[in-house]
All heavy atoms as an XYZ file, in Angstrom:
777
protein
N      15.805    -26.215     -2.949
C      14.546    -26.422     -2.241
C      14.797    -27.095     -0.900
O      14.199    -26.718      0.095
C      13.616    -27.263     -3.111
C      12.229    -27.361     -2.573
S      11.213    -25.922     -2.833
C      10.445    -26.331     -4.372
N      15.695    -28.079     -0.893
C      15.991    -28.786      0.355
C      16.617    -27.850      1.380
O      16.325    -27.943      2.563
C      16.934    -29.966      0.099
C      16.266    -31.076     -0.693
O      15.019    -31.138     -0.677
O      16.976    -31.874     -1.322
N      17.475    -26.946      0.920
C      18.129    -25.998      1.833
C      17.098    -25.096      2.497
O      17.145    -24.864      3.700
C      19.174    -25.179      1.081
C      19.883    -24.167      1.946
C      21.170    -23.689      1.282
N      21.757    -22.554      1.945
C      22.420    -22.605      3.095
N      22.570    -23.754      3.717
N      22.942    -21.514      3.627
N      16.148    -24.605      1.713
C      15.094    -23.739      2.254
C      14.280    -24.508      3.292
O      14.028    -24.011      4.386
C      14.192    -23.189      1.134
C      12.937    -22.552      1.700
C      14.962    -22.186      0.285
N      13.880    -25.722      2.975
C      13.085    -26.535      3.904
C      13.864    -26.819      5.186
O      13.302    -26.746      6.286
C      12.669    -27.839      3.236
N      15.156    -27.114      5.053
C      15.971    -27.398      6.232
C      16.098    -26.161      7.120
O      15.903    -26.238      8.333
C      17.357    -27.883      5.802
C      18.247    -28.243      6.964
C      19.599    -28.723      6.496
C      20.467    -29.021      7.706
N      21.832    -29.334      7.339
N      16.402    -25.019      6.515
C      16.532    -23.779      7.292
C      15.203    -23.390      7.930
O      15.164    -22.929      9.064
C      17.040    -22.643      6.397
C      18.475    -22.773      5.897
C      18.778    -21.677      4.873
C      19.465    -22.732      7.046
N      14.106    -23.588      7.199
C      12.782    -23.200      7.694
C      12.343    -24.017      8.893
O      11.519    -23.563      9.691
C      11.753    -23.329      6.572
N      12.897    -25.199      9.054
C      12.482    -26.061     10.163
C      13.395    -25.955     11.381
O      13.149    -26.600     12.390
C      12.434    -27.515      9.691
O      13.741    -27.967      9.386
N      14.429    -25.118     11.319
C      15.395    -25.060     12.413
C      15.004    -24.131     13.554
O      15.626    -24.162     14.608
C      16.777    -24.679     11.874
C      17.382    -25.791     11.059
C      18.767    -25.449     10.542
O      19.163    -24.291     10.488
N      19.503    -26.468     10.160
N      14.004    -23.293     13.359
C      13.576    -22.373     14.406
C      12.068    -22.171     14.265
O      11.494    -22.397     13.217
C      14.326    -21.041     14.272
C      14.226    -20.181     15.504
C      15.307    -19.147     15.572
C      15.134    -18.382     16.867
N      16.016    -17.260     16.994
N      11.414    -21.730     15.337
C       9.955    -21.569     15.321
C       9.487    -20.593     14.239
O       8.479    -20.825     13.592
C       9.456    -21.119     16.692
N      10.229    -19.500     14.050
C       9.882    -18.530     13.006
C      11.123    -18.253     12.177
O      12.187    -17.938     12.713
C       9.356    -17.203     13.602
C       9.067    -16.184     12.500
C       8.109    -17.447     14.437
N      10.974    -18.394     10.864
C      12.067    -18.146      9.929
C      11.559    -17.196      8.856
O      10.469    -17.390      8.307
C      12.566    -19.459      9.287
C      13.642    -19.182      8.247
C      13.087    -20.408     10.356
N      12.364    -16.166      8.593
C      12.009    -15.196      7.566
C      13.132    -15.138      6.541
O      14.290    -14.921      6.893
C      11.793    -13.785      8.163
C      10.689    -13.820      9.219
C      11.470    -12.778      7.061
C      10.542    -12.520      9.990
N      12.770    -15.345      5.281
C      13.694    -15.133      4.179
C      13.416    -13.729      3.666
O      12.266    -13.385      3.380
C      13.499    -16.182      3.084
C      13.908    -17.555      3.523
C      12.978    -18.422      4.072
C      15.222    -17.979      3.422
C      13.349    -19.688      4.507
C      15.608    -19.241      3.858
C      14.670    -20.100      4.393
N      14.458    -12.930      3.588
C      14.312    -11.503      3.376
C      15.381    -10.997      2.420
O      16.266    -11.748      1.997
C      14.460    -10.830      4.746
O      14.529     -9.451      4.652
N      15.293     -9.733      2.082
C      16.377     -9.015      1.412
C      16.594     -7.738      2.212
O      15.632     -7.083      2.609
C      16.035     -8.686     -0.033
C      16.111     -9.879     -0.953
C      15.951     -9.464     -2.395
C      16.052    -10.679     -3.298
N      15.797    -10.325     -4.695
N      17.841     -7.404      2.434
C      18.158     -6.258      3.293
C      17.617     -4.940      2.741
O      17.385     -4.014      3.498
C      19.664     -6.169      3.514
O      20.334     -6.018      2.283
N      17.371     -4.865      1.444
C      16.889     -3.616      0.838
C      15.370     -3.576      0.658
O      14.835     -2.597      0.150
C      17.561     -3.417     -0.522
O      17.236     -4.508     -1.372
N      14.667     -4.609      1.099
C      13.212     -4.703      0.875
C      12.448     -4.079      2.043
O      12.558     -4.537      3.185
C      12.827     -6.166      0.705
S      11.052     -6.448      0.598
N      11.663     -3.055      1.750
C      10.923     -2.366      2.817
C       9.839     -3.257      3.423
O       9.580     -3.185      4.624
C      10.336     -1.051      2.303
S       9.122     -1.235      1.004
N       9.202     -4.110      2.645
C       8.188     -5.013      3.199
C       8.829     -6.051      4.116
O       8.259     -6.414      5.136
C       7.377     -5.688      2.089
C       6.459     -4.732      1.350
S       5.408     -3.731      2.439
C       4.342     -4.967      3.138
N      10.019     -6.508      3.752
C      10.748     -7.436      4.623
C      11.052     -6.760      5.953
O      10.891     -7.357      7.017
C      12.055     -7.883      3.966
O      11.805     -8.689      2.838
N      11.474     -5.516      5.891
C      11.762     -4.758      7.112
C      10.503     -4.647      7.983
O      10.562     -4.848      9.198
C      12.291     -3.365      6.755
C      12.514     -2.497      7.943
N      13.598     -2.644      8.795
C      11.777     -1.483      8.445
C      13.506     -1.763      9.758
N      12.421     -1.033      9.571
N       9.367     -4.343      7.367
C       8.111     -4.196      8.114
C       7.707     -5.512      8.778
O       7.267     -5.519      9.944
C       7.007     -3.708      7.183
N       7.862     -6.618      8.081
C       7.488     -7.920      8.642
C       8.419     -8.306      9.788
O       7.973     -8.794     10.836
C       7.461     -9.000      7.536
C       6.317     -8.719      6.560
C       7.369    -10.402      8.117
C       4.930     -8.692      7.185
N       9.715     -8.078      9.614
C      10.660     -8.373     10.707
C      10.306     -7.542     11.934
O      10.288     -8.046     13.050
C      12.098     -8.091     10.256
C      12.614     -9.090      9.234
C      14.056     -8.836      8.863
C      14.172     -7.703      7.876
N      15.526     -7.582      7.284
N       9.995     -6.300     11.727
C       9.619     -5.402     12.823
C       8.357     -5.898     13.536
O       8.270     -5.869     14.765
C       9.402     -3.999     12.252
C       9.111     -2.972     13.243
C      10.342     -2.169     13.483
N      10.013     -1.150     14.459
C      10.820     -0.810     15.413
N      11.988     -1.370     15.498
N      10.479      0.109     16.273
N       7.385     -6.365     12.765
C       6.148     -6.897     13.339
C       6.458     -8.049     14.296
O       5.941     -8.086     15.415
C       5.204     -7.369     12.231
C       3.972     -8.145     12.695
C       3.001     -7.227     13.435
C       3.292     -8.809     11.513
N       7.313     -8.961     13.866
C       7.647    -10.097     14.727
C       8.416     -9.662     15.964
O       8.150    -10.136     17.067
C       8.403    -11.171     13.945
C       7.496    -12.004     13.096
C       7.386    -11.775     11.738
C       6.712    -12.999     13.656
C       6.540    -12.527     10.952
C       5.856    -13.763     12.893
C       5.764    -13.520     11.525
N       9.363     -8.750     15.803
C      10.103     -8.249     16.961
C       9.161     -7.594     17.960
O       9.295     -7.778     19.162
C      11.183     -7.249     16.545
C      12.354     -7.866     15.810
C      12.881     -7.248     14.679
C      12.937     -9.056     16.236
C      13.959     -7.798     14.007
C      14.006     -9.612     15.562
C      14.515     -8.978     14.453
O      15.573     -9.522     13.782
N       8.199     -6.826     17.469
C       7.247     -6.152     18.353
C       6.308     -7.132     19.054
O       5.754     -6.818     20.101
C       6.454     -5.100     17.574
C       7.305     -3.897     17.209
C       6.612     -2.899     16.319
O       5.445     -3.132     15.909
O       7.239     -1.875     16.010
N       6.131     -8.323     18.498
C       5.326     -9.367     19.133
C       6.131    -10.117     20.193
O       5.599    -10.977     20.885
C       4.829    -10.374     18.079
C       3.946     -9.794     17.005
C       2.627     -9.321     17.560
O       1.994    -10.006     18.354
N       2.215     -8.140     17.154
N       7.436     -9.835     20.273
C       8.294    -10.529     21.223
C       8.911    -11.788     20.661
O       9.394    -12.641     21.405
N       8.897    -11.921     19.337
C       9.429    -13.098     18.661
C      10.814    -12.776     18.119
O      11.049    -11.686     17.605
C       8.492    -13.520     17.502
C       9.091    -14.650     16.690
C       7.137    -13.912     18.049
N      11.715    -13.717     18.247
C      13.067    -13.556     17.712
C      13.255    -14.543     16.559
O      13.712    -15.671     16.760
C      14.089    -13.818     18.817
O      15.373    -13.656     18.313
N      12.894    -14.136     15.348
C      12.963    -15.063     14.223
C      14.386    -15.262     13.705
O      15.258    -14.415     13.909
C      12.115    -14.355     13.154
C      12.279    -12.909     13.458
C      12.395    -12.823     14.955
N      14.598    -16.382     13.047
C      15.827    -16.570     12.278
C      15.604    -15.840     10.961
O      14.551    -15.990     10.330
C      16.078    -18.049     12.024
N      16.564    -15.026     10.575
C      16.414    -14.227      9.360
C      17.551    -14.549      8.401
O      18.721    -14.544      8.787
C      16.397    -12.723      9.685
C      15.191    -12.422     10.564
C      16.379    -11.893      8.404
C      15.145    -11.026     11.114
N      17.187    -14.835      7.170
C      18.156    -15.103      6.115
C      17.997    -14.032      5.047
O      16.965    -13.972      4.380
C      17.968    -16.506      5.533
C      18.205    -17.571      6.565
C      17.141    -18.119      7.263
C      19.493    -17.986      6.886
C      17.362    -19.072      8.255
C      19.719    -18.927      7.866
C      18.641    -19.466      8.541
O      18.868    -20.406      9.521
N      19.002    -13.170      4.943
C      19.000    -12.105      3.949
C      19.534    -12.695      2.642
O      20.719    -12.966      2.510
C      19.866    -10.927      4.403
C      19.440    -10.310      5.710
C      18.159     -9.496      5.631
O      17.577     -9.349      4.542
O      17.729     -9.004      6.691
N      18.648    -12.907      1.688
C      19.026    -13.595      0.458
C      20.073    -12.835     -0.346
O      20.877    -13.449     -1.047
C      17.794    -13.870     -0.405
C      16.744    -14.776      0.240
C      15.595    -15.034     -0.722
C      17.354    -16.082      0.702
N      20.080    -11.514     -0.236
C      21.079    -10.737     -0.968
C      22.449    -10.767     -0.283
O      23.424    -10.250     -0.836
C      20.617     -9.293     -1.183
C      20.219     -8.588      0.100
O      19.979     -9.268      1.119
O      20.125     -7.354      0.081
N      22.533    -11.397      0.872
C      23.802    -11.521      1.583
C      24.252    -12.975      1.721
O      25.339    -13.239      2.231
C      23.690    -10.885      2.976
C      23.412     -9.397      2.920
C      23.115     -8.777      4.279
O      23.127     -9.517      5.290
O      22.860     -7.569      4.312
N      23.423    -13.915      1.274
C      23.740    -15.348      1.348
C      24.471    -15.785      0.079
O      24.129    -15.335     -1.019
C      22.450    -16.183      1.460
C      21.708    -16.009      2.754
C      22.254    -16.872      3.862
O      22.832    -17.932      3.591
O      22.104    -16.464      5.023
N      25.451    -16.663      0.237
C      26.201    -17.139     -0.933
C      25.303    -17.897     -1.917
O      25.524    -17.843     -3.121
C      27.375    -18.015     -0.499
O      26.914    -19.155      0.187
N      24.293    -18.590     -1.400
C      23.369    -19.330     -2.274
C      21.985    -18.665     -2.283
O      20.964    -19.318     -2.475
C      23.266    -20.774     -1.790
C      24.605    -21.502     -1.930
C      24.601    -22.872     -1.320
N      23.666    -23.755     -1.984
C      23.319    -24.952     -1.508
N      23.838    -25.381     -0.385
N      22.460    -25.699     -2.152
N      21.978    -17.356     -2.095
C      20.724    -16.609     -1.990
C      19.848    -16.687     -3.222
O      18.639    -16.824     -3.116
N      20.446    -16.613     -4.402
C      19.661    -16.654     -5.648
C      18.978    -18.015     -5.797
O      17.806    -18.098     -6.154
C      20.589    -16.376     -6.827
C      19.948    -15.718     -8.006
C      19.162    -14.519     -7.619
C      18.940    -13.588     -8.759
N      17.827    -12.680     -8.509
N      19.690    -19.061     -5.449
C      19.138    -20.418     -5.496
C      17.965    -20.552     -4.512
O      16.924    -21.124     -4.836
C      20.254    -21.403     -5.144
C      19.852    -22.844     -5.101
C      21.018    -23.717     -4.632
O      22.164    -23.451     -5.012
O      20.732    -24.664     -3.872
N      18.139    -20.011     -3.309
C      17.069    -20.069     -2.310
C      15.870    -19.226     -2.754
O      14.726    -19.607     -2.529
C      17.586    -19.620     -0.946
C      18.619    -20.579     -0.383
S      19.159    -20.337      1.331
C      19.385    -18.627      1.516
N      16.134    -18.107     -3.402
C      15.038    -17.268     -3.893
C      14.199    -18.010     -4.931
O      12.971    -17.955     -4.895
C      15.601    -15.977     -4.482
C      14.539    -14.990     -4.881
C      15.095    -13.653     -5.312
O      16.334    -13.454     -5.308
O      14.279    -12.784     -5.655
N      14.844    -18.732     -5.834
C      14.108    -19.511     -6.831
C      13.278    -20.611     -6.161
O      12.161    -20.902     -6.583
C      15.056    -20.104     -7.876
C      15.458    -19.091     -8.900
C      16.687    -18.522     -9.055
C      14.612    -18.479     -9.879
N      16.656    -17.602    -10.067
C      15.404    -17.554    -10.601
C      13.265    -18.617    -10.221
C      14.890    -16.787    -11.632
C      12.763    -17.849    -11.255
C      13.567    -16.950    -11.950
N      13.827    -21.215     -5.122
C      13.089    -22.252     -4.390
C      11.836    -21.651     -3.751
O      10.763    -22.272     -3.763
C      13.975    -22.894     -3.325
N      11.942    -20.446     -3.213
C      10.781    -19.777     -2.612
C       9.717    -19.468     -3.661
O       8.527    -19.640     -3.414
C      11.219    -18.494     -1.899
C      12.060    -18.712     -0.651
C      12.696    -17.400     -0.200
C      11.235    -19.325      0.460
N      10.147    -19.043     -4.842
C       9.201    -18.777     -5.930
C       8.487    -20.064     -6.315
O       7.267    -20.074     -6.527
C       9.927    -18.136     -7.139
C       9.023    -18.091     -8.365
C      10.416    -16.736     -6.778
N       9.227    -21.173     -6.380
C       8.606    -22.464     -6.713
C       7.616    -22.911     -5.640
O       6.662    -23.621     -5.922
C       9.678    -23.532     -6.943
C      10.383    -23.387     -8.280
C      11.194    -24.607     -8.648
N      12.224    -24.950     -7.693
C      13.464    -24.468     -7.687
N      13.837    -23.587     -8.572
N      14.331    -24.861     -6.778
N       7.832    -22.482     -4.399
C       6.888    -22.788     -3.318
C       5.605    -21.973     -3.438
O       4.623    -22.241     -2.768
C       7.522    -22.474     -1.961
C       8.327    -23.542     -1.292
C       8.960    -23.023     -0.021
C       7.478    -24.761     -0.974
N       5.650    -20.936     -4.258
C       4.467    -20.108     -4.454
C       4.569    -18.735     -3.820
O       3.579    -18.013     -3.746
N       5.739    -18.375     -3.352
C       5.912    -17.069     -2.731
C       6.135    -16.013     -3.814
O       7.162    -15.992     -4.470
C       7.081    -17.103     -1.764
S       7.070    -15.682     -0.661
N       5.144    -15.182     -4.003
C       5.222    -14.087     -4.977
C       4.787    -12.809     -4.304
O       3.648    -12.735     -3.863
C       4.312    -14.362     -6.182
C       4.864    -15.330     -7.156
C       6.081    -14.811     -7.907
O       6.452    -13.645     -7.814
N       6.735    -15.693     -8.624
N       5.615    -11.818     -4.147
C       7.035    -11.807     -4.498
C       7.828    -12.763     -3.603
O       7.314    -13.252     -2.605
C       7.453    -10.350     -4.252
C       6.482     -9.844     -3.237
C       5.201    -10.585     -3.476
N       9.076    -12.978     -3.971
C       9.865    -14.001     -3.284
C      10.197    -13.652     -1.835
O      10.431    -14.544     -1.032
C      11.155    -14.268     -4.054
O      11.925    -13.085     -4.154
N      10.225    -12.372     -1.501
C      10.490    -11.961     -0.114
C       9.504    -10.887      0.298
O       9.028    -10.137     -0.552
C      11.942    -11.435      0.079
C      12.935    -12.540     -0.130
C      12.248    -10.246     -0.787
N       9.160    -10.783      1.552
C       9.557    -11.691      2.616
C       8.784    -13.006      2.535
O       7.611    -13.013      2.155
C       9.185    -10.932      3.881
C       8.022    -10.080      3.485
C       8.289     -9.710      2.047
N       9.444    -14.081      2.861
C       8.811    -15.395      2.930
C       8.889    -15.849      4.381
O       9.972    -15.956      4.940
C       9.517    -16.388      2.020
N       7.733    -16.103      4.987
C       7.667    -16.405      6.415
C       7.243    -17.857      6.630
O       6.259    -18.322      6.058
C       6.682    -15.447      7.125
C       6.562    -15.791      8.596
C       7.122    -13.999      6.940
N       8.010    -18.528      7.495
C       7.705    -19.891      7.906
C       7.491    -19.873      9.413
O       8.284    -19.305     10.155
C       8.864    -20.834      7.573
C       9.062    -21.070      6.105
C       9.680    -20.120      5.302
C       8.626    -22.244      5.523
C       9.866    -20.329      3.953
C       8.807    -22.472      4.168
C       9.432    -21.513      3.373
N       6.407    -20.496      9.859
C       6.129    -20.617     11.289
C       5.928    -22.099     11.582
O       5.107    -22.754     10.945
C       4.881    -19.804     11.698
C       5.110    -18.312     11.407
C       4.554    -20.023     13.174
C       3.906    -17.429     11.663
N       6.695    -22.598     12.530
C       6.619    -24.017     12.854
C       7.011    -24.902     11.683
O       6.496    -26.001     11.542
N       7.918    -24.413     10.850
C       8.386    -25.179      9.691
C       7.464    -25.155      8.498
O       7.779    -25.717      7.457
N       6.320    -24.484      8.633
C       5.344    -24.440      7.530
C       5.340    -23.062      6.883
O       5.388    -22.041      7.562
C       3.950    -24.757      8.050
C       3.816    -26.166      8.560
C       2.385    -26.460      8.962
C       2.249    -27.879      9.412
N       2.274    -28.043     10.844
N       5.258    -23.058      5.565
C       5.222    -21.813      4.821
C       3.895    -21.104      5.076
O       2.832    -21.662      4.850
C       5.387    -22.088      3.325
C       5.304    -20.875      2.464
C       6.179    -19.817      2.650
C       4.364    -20.797      1.456
C       6.108    -18.687      1.842
C       4.289    -19.680      0.654
C       5.161    -18.620      0.841
N       3.969    -19.887      5.608
C       2.775    -19.097      5.917
C       2.430    -18.175      4.763
O       1.272    -17.988      4.432
C       2.988    -18.282      7.221
C       1.830    -17.340      7.463
C       3.180    -19.210      8.385
N       3.449    -17.587      4.164
C       3.223    -16.683      3.042
C       4.140    -15.490      3.101
O       5.110    -15.461      3.854
N       3.787    -14.499      2.319
C       4.589    -13.282      2.282
C       3.918    -12.210      3.143
O       3.078    -12.511      3.984
C       4.786    -12.831      0.841
O       3.546    -12.602      0.227
N       4.283    -10.977      2.927
C       3.820     -9.877      3.778
C       2.300     -9.798      3.857
O       1.733     -9.629      4.945
C       4.400     -8.562      3.274
N       1.630     -9.927      2.744
C       0.166     -9.818      2.721
C      -0.490    -10.876      3.600
O      -1.381    -10.582      4.401
C      -0.345     -9.905      1.278
C      -1.781     -9.478      1.141
O      -2.288     -8.682      1.924
N      -2.444    -10.008      0.128
N      -0.038    -12.110      3.484
C      -0.611    -13.205      4.276
C      -0.341    -13.004      5.769
O      -1.231    -13.210      6.601
C      -0.036    -14.543      3.812
N       0.876    -12.589      6.108
C       1.230    -12.385      7.513
C       0.417    -11.240      8.109
O      -0.098    -11.342      9.228
C       2.746    -12.128      7.663
C       3.094    -11.714      9.085
C       3.527    -13.374      7.269
N       0.278    -10.153      7.367
C      -0.498     -9.012      7.863
C      -1.973     -9.385      8.033
O      -2.615     -8.957      8.996
C      -0.348     -7.806      6.940
C       1.035     -7.196      6.986
S       1.596     -6.770      8.642
C       0.525     -5.416      9.047
N      -2.502    -10.190      7.138
C      -3.886    -10.654      7.255
C      -4.054    -11.470      8.532
O      -5.016    -11.273      9.288
C      -4.294    -11.492      6.024
O      -4.181    -10.669      4.863
C      -5.704    -12.027      6.152
N      -3.117    -12.379      8.805
C      -3.169    -13.181     10.037
C      -3.063    -12.292     11.274
O      -3.746    -12.535     12.269
C      -2.038    -14.206     10.044
C      -2.133    -15.339      9.032
C      -0.830    -16.118      8.990
C      -3.303    -16.242      9.346
N      -2.226    -11.278     11.201
C      -2.058    -10.364     12.332
C      -3.347     -9.588     12.592
O      -3.805     -9.502     13.736
C      -0.893     -9.417     12.056
C      -0.687     -8.382     13.112
N      -0.413     -8.702     14.426
C      -0.717     -7.035     13.050
C      -0.289     -7.585     15.127
N      -0.475     -6.559     14.319
N      -3.939     -9.050     11.539
C      -5.141     -8.225     11.676
C      -6.325     -9.053     12.175
O      -7.105     -8.593     13.013
C      -5.473     -7.514     10.346
C      -6.844     -6.870     10.372
C      -4.410     -6.465     10.041
N      -6.456    -10.290     11.695
C      -7.608    -11.089     12.130
C      -7.357    -11.829     13.446
O      -8.214    -12.563     13.932
C      -8.097    -12.032     11.024
C      -7.194    -13.218     10.771
O      -6.422    -13.643     11.618
N      -7.287    -13.761      9.570
N      -6.161    -11.645     14.032
C      -5.883    -12.185     15.356
C      -5.353    -13.598     15.402
O      -5.089    -14.131     16.481
N      -5.161    -14.250     14.267
C      -4.726    -15.646     14.295
C      -3.203    -15.813     14.278
O      -2.706    -16.910     14.498
C      -5.371    -16.442     13.158
O      -5.128    -15.823     11.927
N      -2.451    -14.738     14.054
C      -0.995    -14.843     14.046
C      -0.462    -15.240     15.425
O       0.390    -16.118     15.530
C      -0.355    -13.527     13.594
C       1.169    -13.511     13.543
C       1.693    -14.557     12.566
C       1.676    -12.130     13.171
N      -0.998    -14.652     16.476
C      -0.533    -14.968     17.841
C      -0.719    -16.446     18.169
O       0.145    -17.063     18.773
C      -1.272    -14.106     18.858
C      -0.526    -12.835     19.175
C      -0.902    -12.374     20.558
C      -0.328    -11.173     21.020
N       0.526    -10.293     20.888
N      -1.846    -17.020     17.764
C      -2.090    -18.437     18.019
C      -1.063    -19.301     17.276
O      -0.528    -20.252     17.851
C      -3.505    -18.833     17.623
C      -3.780    -20.310     17.909
C      -5.178    -20.705     17.563
C      -5.505    -22.160     17.759
N      -4.490    -23.082     18.149
N      -0.797    -18.964     16.032
C       0.211    -19.703     15.267
C       1.575    -19.630     15.962
O       2.282    -20.630     16.058
C       0.342    -19.123     13.861
C      -0.643    -19.563     12.803
C      -0.378    -18.808     11.495
C      -0.578    -21.050     12.568
N       1.913    -18.445     16.433
C       3.198    -18.268     17.106
C       3.266    -19.038     18.414
O       4.283    -19.647     18.732
C       3.454    -16.772     17.349
C       3.653    -15.923     16.087
C       3.667    -14.449     16.434
C       4.910    -16.341     15.352
N       2.165    -19.043     19.172
C       2.123    -19.830     20.415
C       2.235    -21.314     20.134
O       2.977    -22.034     20.793
C       0.830    -19.519     21.176
C       0.832    -18.171     21.840
C      -0.503    -17.908     22.526
C      -0.589    -16.495     23.051
N      -1.908    -16.167     23.581
N       1.481    -21.783     19.149
C       1.503    -23.205     18.798
C       2.882    -23.669     18.344
O       3.271    -24.818     18.565
C       0.475    -23.516     17.720
C      -0.965    -23.386     18.223
O      -1.173    -23.287     19.449
O      -1.882    -23.371     17.365
N       3.636    -22.768     17.707
C       4.964    -23.100     17.215
C       6.036    -22.982     18.296
O       7.180    -23.352     18.094
C       5.322    -22.206     16.031
N       5.653    -22.419     19.457
C       6.611    -22.243     20.527
C       7.428    -20.971     20.429
O       8.451    -20.830     21.088
N       6.969    -20.040     19.604
C       7.694    -18.775     19.429
C       7.294    -17.749     20.473
O       8.024    -16.802     20.722
C       7.442    -18.219     18.030
N       6.123    -17.929     21.070
C       5.614    -17.032     22.112
C       5.264    -17.853     23.332
O       4.719    -18.947     23.220
C       4.345    -16.309     21.652
C       4.492    -15.105     20.760
C       3.109    -14.567     20.403
C       5.303    -14.014     21.401
N       5.492    -17.279     24.490
C       5.177    -17.985     25.730
C       3.897    -17.498     26.360
O       3.300    -18.186     27.158
C       6.323    -17.825     26.718
C       7.579    -18.384     26.172
C       8.605    -17.700     25.604
C       7.954    -19.762     26.080
N       9.589    -18.561     25.177
C       9.205    -19.832     25.463
C       7.342    -20.945     26.466
C       9.865    -21.029     25.227
C       7.996    -22.141     26.232
C       9.234    -22.165     25.629
N       3.477    -16.283     26.055
C       2.303    -15.702     26.699
C       1.050    -15.941     25.899
O       1.002    -15.932     24.752
C       2.495    -14.206     26.892
C       3.733    -13.834     27.706
C       3.899    -12.315     27.719
C       3.623    -14.359     29.113
């Protein structure tokens, strides 16, 4: 849990993902298209990935990936991020976190 919290606070946007997850791919693409360069941790490629995945589940992320943190705070998984994007509040969160300049 501490590792996840530490990694999540090191950059404005952090995504915990799996390289084979199509929803993770879609969320990463969404951020790239917004002009954001998130830190991405592929849990299936991390030595302690299984441990980090369990920590994400304990945080309430179901499914465990993609798990998105903005400004060090857990935002949610794909559904939550897409909801924020559609209702227009994702850009404000990204600006407030320093991930976007415009």
